[in-house]
PAZAPA-4460 file (N, C-alpha, C; in steps of 0.05 Angstrom, whole numbers, plus 32768, in hexadecimal, padded with zeros to 4 digits):
% residues 77
    n_x    n_y    n_z   ca_x   ca_y   ca_z    c_x    c_y    c_z   seq   type   mol
   7F23   7FBF   7FB2   7F34   7FCE   7FC2   7F4A   7FBD   7FCD     1      X     A
   7F60   7FC9   7FD4   7F76   7FBB   7FDF   7F7B   7FC5   7FFC     2      X     A
   7F7E   7FB2   800E   7F83   7FB9   802A   7FA1   7FC1   802D     3      X     A
   7FA6   7FD6   803C   7FC1   7FDE   8042   7FC4   7FE2   8061     4      X     A
   7FDC   7FE3   806A   7FE0   7FE8   8086   7FEF   8002   808A     5      X     A
   7FE5   8014   809C   7FF1   802D   80A1   7FF5   8030   80BF     6      X     A
   8008   8041   80C7   800D   8046   80E3   8003   8063   80E9     7      X     A
   7FF3   8065   80FF   7FE8   807E   8108   7FED   8081   8125     8      X     A
   7FF6   8099   812D   7FFB   809D   814A   7FE1   809D   815A     9      X     A
   7FE3   8097   8173   7FCC   8094   8184   7FB9   80AC   8185    10      X     A
   7FC3   80C5   8189   7FB1   80DC   818A   7FA2   80E0   8170    11      X     A
   7FB0   80DC   8159   7FA2   80DF   813F   7F8D   80CA   813B    12      X     A
   7F92   80B1   8143   7F7F   809C   8141   7F66   80A2   8152    13      X     A
   7F6B   80AD   816A   7F56   80B4   817C   7F44   80C9   8170    14      X     A
   7F50   80DD   8162   7F41   80F2   8155   7F30   80E6   813E    15      X     A
   7F3D   80D4   812F   7F2F   80C7   8119   7F17   80B7   8123    16      X     A
   7F1B   80A8   8138   7F05   8098   8143   7EEE   80A9   814F    17      X     A
   7EF5   80C1   8157   7EE0   80D3   8162   7ED1   80E2   814C    18      X     A
   7EDB   80E2   8134   7ECF   80F0   811E   7EB4   80E3   8115    19      X     A
   7EA0   80F3   8112   7E85   80E9   810B   7E85   80DA   80F0    20      X     A
   7E94   80E5   80DC   7E95   80D8   80C2   7EA3   80BC   80C4    21      X     A
   7EB8   80BB   80D4   7EC6   80A1   80D8   7EB3   808D   80E6    22      X     A
   7EA4   8097   80F9   7E91   8086   8107   7E7B   807C   80F4    23      X     A
   7E72   808D   80E2   7E5D   8085   80D0   7E67   8074   80B9    24      X     A
   7E7E   807A   80AE   7E87   806D   8095   7EA0   805B   8099    25      X     A
   7EAD   805E   80AF   7EC5   804E   80B5   7EDF   805E   80B0    26      X     A
   7EF3   8055   80BE   7F0E   8061   80BB   7F18   8062   809F    27      X     A
   7F15   804B   8091   7F20   8048   8076   7F14   805C   8063    28      X     A
   7EFA   8061   8065   7EEC   8074   8054   7EF7   8090   8058    29      X     A
   7EFB   8097   8071   7F05   80B2   8077   7F21   80B5   806D    30      X     A
   7F31   80A1   8071   7F4D   80A2   8068   7F4F   80A3   8049    31      X     A
   7F3D   8094   803C   7F3D   8095   801E   7F35   80B1   8015    32      X     A
   7F21   80BD   8022   7F19   80D8   801A   7F30   80EC   801E    33      X     A
   7F3E   80EA   8035   7F54   80FB   803B   7F6B   80F8   8026    34      X     A
   7F70   80DF   801E   7F85   80D9   800B   7F7D   80E4   7FF0    35      X     A
   7F64   80E1   7FE7   7F5B   80ED   7FCE   7F5F   810B   7FCE    36      X     A
   7F56   8118   7FE4   7F59   8135   7FE6   7F76   813E   7FE5    37      X     A
   7F87   812F   7FF3   7FA4   8135   7FF3   7FAF   8134   7FD7    38      X     A
   7FA9   811E   7FC8   7FB4   811A   7FAE   7FA9   812E   7F9A    39      X     A
   7F8F   8135   7F9C   7F83   814A   7F8B   7F90   8165   7F90    40      X     A
   7F94   816C   7FA9   7FA1   8185   7FB0   7FBD   8186   7FA6    41      X     A
   7FCB   8170   7FA8   7FE7   816F   7F9E   7FE7   8173   7F80    42      X     A
   7FD5   8166   7F72   7FD3   8169   7F55   7FCD   8186   7F4D    43      X     A
   7FBA   8192   7F5B   7FB3   81AE   7F56   7FCB   81C1   7F5B    44      X     A
   7FDB   81BC   7F70   7FF2   81CC   7F75   8007   81C8   7F5F    45      X     A
   800B   81B0   7F56   801E   81AB   7F40   8015   81B9   7F26    46      X     A
   7FFC   81B8   7F20   7FF1   81C6   7F08   7FF5   81E4   7F0B    47      X     A
   7FEF   81EF   7F23   7FF2   820C   7F27   800F   8214   7F25    48      X     A
   8022   8203   7F2F   803E   8209   7F2C   8047   8208   7F0F    49      X     A
   803C   81F6   7F00   8043   81F4   7EE3   8039   820D   7ED4    50      X     A
   8021   8217   7EDA   8017   822F   7ECE   8029   8247   7ED7    51      X     A
   8030   8248   7EF0   8041   825E   7EFA   805B   825E   7EEB    52      X     A
   8067   8246   7EE8   8081   8244   7EDA   807D   824B   7EBC    53      X     A
   8068   8242   7EB0   8064   8247   7E94   805D   8264   7E8D    54      X     A
   804E   8271   7E9E   8045   828C   7E98   8054   82A1   7EA7    55      X     A
   8065   8299   7EBA   8075   82AD   7EC9   8065   82B9   7EE0    56      X     A
   8074   82C6   7EF1   8069   82D1   7F09   8055   82E7   7F03    57      X     A
   8058   82F6   7EED   8046   830C   7EE7   802C   8303   7ED9    58      X     A
   802B   82E9   7ED2   8012   82DF   7EC5   8010   82E7   7EA8    59      X     A
   8024   82F4   7E9D   8023   82FD   7E81   802A   82E7   7E6E    60      X     A
   802A   82ED   7E54   8030   82DA   7E40   804C   82DC   7E35    61      X     A
   805C   82EE   7E40   8078   82F2   7E38   807B   8306   7E22    62      X     A
   8094   830C   7E1B   809A   8320   7E07   808F   8319   7DEC    63      X     A
   808E   8300   7DE5   8085   82F8   7DCB   8069   8301   7DC4    64      X     A
   8058   8303   7DD9   803C   830B   7DD5   8036   8326   7DE1    65      X     A
   804B   8336   7DE6   8046   8351   7DF3   8035   8362   7DE1    66      X     A
   8021   836F   7DED   800F   8381   7DDF   7FF5   8374   7DD6    67      X     A
   7FF5   835A   7DD4   7FDC   834C   7DCB   7FC6   834E   7DDF    68      X     A
   7FCD   8352   7DF8   7FB7   8354   7E0C   7FA4   836B   7E06    69      X     A
   7FAF   8381   7DF9   7F9E   8398   7DF3   7F8C   8393   7DDB    70      X     A
   7F92   837E   7DCB   7F82   8378   7DB3   7F68   8369   7DB9    71      X     A
   7F68   835C   7DD0   7F50   834C   7DD6   7F39   835E   7DDF    72      X     A
   7F21   8356   7DD7   7F09   8365   7DDF   7EF5   8351   7DEC    73      X     A
   7EEC   8359   7E03   7ED8   8349   7E11   7EBD   8350   7E07    74      X     A
   7EAC   833C   7E02   7E91   8341   7DF8   7E80   8350   7E0D    75      X     A
   7E6E   8360   7E03   7E5C   836E   7E15   7E48   835A   7E21    76      X     A
   7E40   835F   7E3A   7E2D   834D   7E47   7E11   8354   7E41    77      X     A
***
């Protein structure tokens, strides 16, 4: 791991220090978890936006494939 330096305001640091997970595992572990969750969420939003752009607001396949939705058959359960 590589050590980095960050700046955190006093009230936020006080909240972090009062957190049970931070007390058990340390500030760095909690910040790493938060950063992973942030980056994963950002990636998921980017993927969702790409799907939205690719398939359009209506979620359809476009004029090229119009009518094919009716051809599909779902298997019986």
